[in-house]
C-alpha positions as CSV (number, residue, x, y, z in Angstrom):
1,Q,-17.7,-5.6,-8.7
2,V,-14.8,-5.2,-6.9
3,Q,-13.2,-2.1,-7.2
4,L,-9.4,-2.6,-6.1
5,V,-8.1,-5.4,-6.0
6,E,-4.4,-6.3,-4.6
7,S,-1.9,-8.9,-5.3
8,G,1.6,-10.2,-5.1
9,G,1.8,-11.0,-1.6
10,G,3.4,-14.1,0.0
11,L,6.2,-15.5,1.7
12,V,9.8,-14.3,1.7
13,Q,12.5,-14.7,3.4
14,P,14.3,-11.2,5.7
15,G,16.2,-9.0,3.3
16,G,14.2,-10.3,0.0
17,S,11.6,-8.7,-2.2
18,L,8.3,-8.3,-3.3
19,R,6.3,-6.5,-5.5
20,L,2.3,-5.4,-4.7
21,S,-0.1,-4.5,-7.5
22,C,-3.5,-3.4,-6.6
23,A,-5.5,-2.4,-9.8
24,A,-8.7,-0.4,-10.0
25,S,-11.4,1.1,-11.5
26,G,-10.9,3.4,-13.5
27,S,-13.1,6.5,-12.2
28,I,-11.2,5.5,-8.5
29,F,-7.9,5.2,-10.1
30,S,-8.5,8.5,-12.0
31,S,-10.1,10.6,-9.3
32,N,-8.4,9.7,-6.2
33,A,-5.2,9.9,-4.2
34,L,-4.1,5.8,-4.1
35,G,-1.8,4.4,-0.9
36,W,-1.0,1.0,0.7
37,Y,-1.9,0.4,4.7
38,R,-0.9,-2.7,6.5
39,Q,-2.6,-4.5,9.4
40,A,-0.6,-6.5,11.6
41,P,-2.1,-9.4,13.9
42,G,-3.1,-7.0,17.1
43,K,-2.4,-3.6,15.7
44,Q,-4.7,-1.3,14.2
45,R,-4.1,-0.3,10.2
46,E,-1.5,1.6,9.6
47,L,-0.2,4.0,6.6
48,V,3.1,2.4,4.6
49,A,3.1,5.0,1.3
50,A,0.6,7.1,-0.5
51,I,1.4,8.5,-3.9
52,R,-0.9,12.0,-5.4
53,S,-2.2,12.1,-9.0
54,G,1.1,14.5,-9.5
55,G,3.5,12.1,-8.5
56,S,4.3,13.7,-4.8
57,T,4.8,10.9,-1.7
58,I,4.5,9.8,1.3
59,Y,6.2,7.1,3.4
60,A,5.9,5.5,6.9
61,D,9.1,6.3,8.5
62,S,9.8,2.6,9.1
63,V,9.7,1.6,5.3
64,K,12.0,5.0,3.9
65,G,14.5,4.0,1.6
66,R,13.0,0.2,1.2
67,F,9.9,0.3,0.0
68,T,8.6,2.4,-3.6
69,I,4.9,2.9,-3.8
70,S,4.6,4.1,-7.8
71,R,1.4,4.4,-10.6
72,D,1.0,3.1,-14.0
73,N,-2.3,5.7,-15.2
74,A,-2.3,3.6,-18.6
75,K,-3.0,0.6,-16.4
76,N,-4.8,2.5,-13.7
77,T,-2.9,0.4,-11.3
78,V,-0.6,1.4,-8.5
79,Y,2.6,-0.7,-7.4
80,L,4.4,-1.0,-3.8
81,Q,8.0,-1.9,-4.5
82,M,9.4,-3.5,-0.9
83,N,13.1,-4.3,-0.9
84,S,15.2,-5.5,2.0
85,L,12.2,-6.7,3.8
86,K,12.4,-7.6,7.7
87,P,10.0,-9.8,9.7
88,E,8.2,-6.8,11.4
89,D,7.3,-5.8,7.6
90,T,4.7,-9.0,8.6
91,A,1.4,-8.1,7.9
92,V,-2.2,-7.8,5.4
93,Y,-1.7,-5.5,3.0
94,Y,-4.6,-3.1,1.8
95,C,-4.3,-1.0,-1.3
96,N,-6.5,2.4,-0.6
97,A,-7.8,5.2,-2.9
98,G,-9.1,8.5,-1.2
99,R,-8.0,11.4,-0.1
100,F,-4.1,11.8,0.1
101,P,-3.4,11.7,3.7
102,A,-1.5,14.7,4.1
103,G,0.8,15.4,6.7
104,C,0.0,12.3,8.7
105,S,1.8,9.4,9.7
106,G,1.0,6.0,11.7
107,Y,-2.7,4.6,12.7
108,G,-5.7,6.7,11.7
109,C,-4.5,7.9,8.3
110,Y,-7.2,7.4,6.1
111,F,-10.8,9.0,5.7
112,P,-14.6,7.7,5.7
113,Y,-14.5,7.4,2.3
114,D,-11.4,5.6,1.2
115,Y,-12.1,2.7,-0.7
116,W,-9.8,-0.8,-0.2
117,G,-9.1,-3.5,-1.6
118,Q,-9.2,-7.6,0.1
119,G,-6.1,-7.1,1.5
120,T,-3.0,-9.4,0.8
121,Q,-0.8,-11.3,3.2
122,V,3.0,-10.2,3.2
123,T,5.0,-12.8,5.8
124,V,9.3,-12.2,6.1
125,S,10.3,-15.3,8.0
126,S,13.0,-17.4,7.6
């Protein structure tokens, strides 16, 4: 069975909003930090946002003030609310569960035993 499943991606105009959801299995959700990463064509996968079970968060500088990560423990679901979307936000967005990437930013902020969803495409274009 798929352990992390993303949804909510799509095509939006610049300035628009999308809300991504990631449903995880209970054991994975409760035992790991959760995060969102994205990968644009020709680029490496980069950290967008992450959240610890205690609520601490990390955001990429490029999305601070526009994106919000949250989690619903009752639903075993993590969300990424994306507002004021820009064309440069276009990428495949991946849900992640694993170690909290404390002090990390940009590329490579994930760990060998992290769990991943299949990704959902977000396209921002007029």
